[in-house]
C-alpha positions in Angstrom: -15.8 28.1 5.3 -15.1 25.6 8.0 -15.8 21.8 7.4 -18.8 20.3 10.4 -18.3 17.3 11.4 -21.2 14.8 12.9 -20.4 12.3 15.4 -23.1 9.7 15.7 -23.0 7.7 19.0 -23.7 3.7 17.8 -22.8 1.6 21.2 -24.5 2.3 24.5 -23.5 3.0 27.2 -23.9 -0.8 29.3 -20.0 -1.6 29.7 -18.5 2.2 28.9 -15.5 3.0 29.9 -15.5 5.9 32.7 -13.3 8.5 30.5 -15.6 7.8 27.2 -18.6 8.0 29.0 -17.5 12.1 30.6 -16.1 12.7 27.0 -20.0 11.8 25.7 -21.9 13.1 28.5 -19.4 16.4 27.6 -20.9 16.4 24.0 -24.1 15.8 24.8 -24.4 12.0 23.1 -26.0 10.5 26.3 -28.0 7.9 24.0 -27.5 5.5 20.9 -27.9 6.9 17.4 -28.0 10.6 19.2 -26.3 13.1 16.8 -24.5 16.8 16.6 -22.8 18.2 14.6 -19.5 20.1 15.6 -17.2 22.7 13.9 -13.7 20.9 13.0 -11.2 21.6 15.7 -8.7 20.3 17.8 -10.4 19.6 20.5 -12.9 18.0 18.8 -10.6 16.2 17.1 -9.3 14.9 20.7 -13.3 13.6 22.3 -13.4 11.9 18.9 -9.5 9.9 19.3 -11.2 9.3 23.3 -14.5 7.9 22.2 -14.0 6.2 18.4 -14.3 2.4 19.5 -18.0 3.9 20.2 -18.8 6.4 17.3 -18.6 6.5 13.6 -18.5 10.5 12.2 -17.5 12.1 9.0 -17.6 15.5 7.3 -21.3 16.4 6.1 -22.8 18.2 3.9 -24.6 21.6 3.9 -27.0 20.4 2.3 -27.8 17.5 4.5 -27.3 20.3 7.0 -30.3 22.4 5.8 -32.5 18.9 5.7 -31.9 18.5 9.1 -32.5 21.5 10.3 -36.1 22.0 8.5 -37.5 18.7 9.9 -36.0 18.4 13.2 -35.9 22.2 15.8 -32.4 23.9 15.9 -31.1 21.8 18.9 -27.8 20.7 19.7 -28.4 17.1 19.8 -30.3 14.9 17.7 -31.8 12.2 17.4 -32.5 9.7 14.7 -34.1 6.1 14.0 -31.3 3.8 13.3 -30.2 3.2 9.9 -32.3 1.4 7.3 -29.9 -1.5 6.0 -28.2 -2.1 9.4 -25.0 -0.9 10.6 -22.4 -1.9 8.3 -21.1 -5.9 7.5 -19.5 -7.1 10.2 -21.7 -4.7 12.9 -20.4 -2.4 15.8 -16.8 -5.4 16.7 -14.7 -3.8 13.0 -14.0 -0.2 12.1 -15.0 1.0 8.5 -12.1 0.7 7.5 -12.8 -3.6 7.5 -16.8 -3.7 6.4 -17.6 -2.9 9.8 -19.7 0.7 11.7 -17.5 2.1 13.8 -14.6 5.5 12.9 -14.0 7.4 10.6 -16.5 7.3 7.5 -14.9 10.3 5.5 -18.4 12.2 3.5 -19.8 8.4 3.2 -21.7 9.3 6.9 -23.9 11.5 4.3 -25.6 8.2 3.0 -25.6 6.7 6.7 -27.5 9.9 8.1 -30.0 9.9 4.9 -30.7 6.2 5.7 -31.0 7.4 9.5 -33.5 10.5 8.4 
């Protein structure tokens, strides 16, 4: 069984680097708070490194995947609402490890997704 990653875009397109913009379009997350669920592969990890300042990501649980697929149509990209309670104490300027919003969250991504559904 392979692990699945959830990638959530939390910044918009304004003043975005062209390489990051292209990588986001390739993944299909064009709008703010759009989410994709992908398998953990080296190719995805390389794309995550490139777009890390604009996203938050982590390992998603199987229960949450089934909940999302029941509630929404089975598609590649899911468009959610902003999370109830905000993104983080320090917002978009800092990473998750510094109480901000961007970067790797691990299994805590499940808590954020539950706030967004």
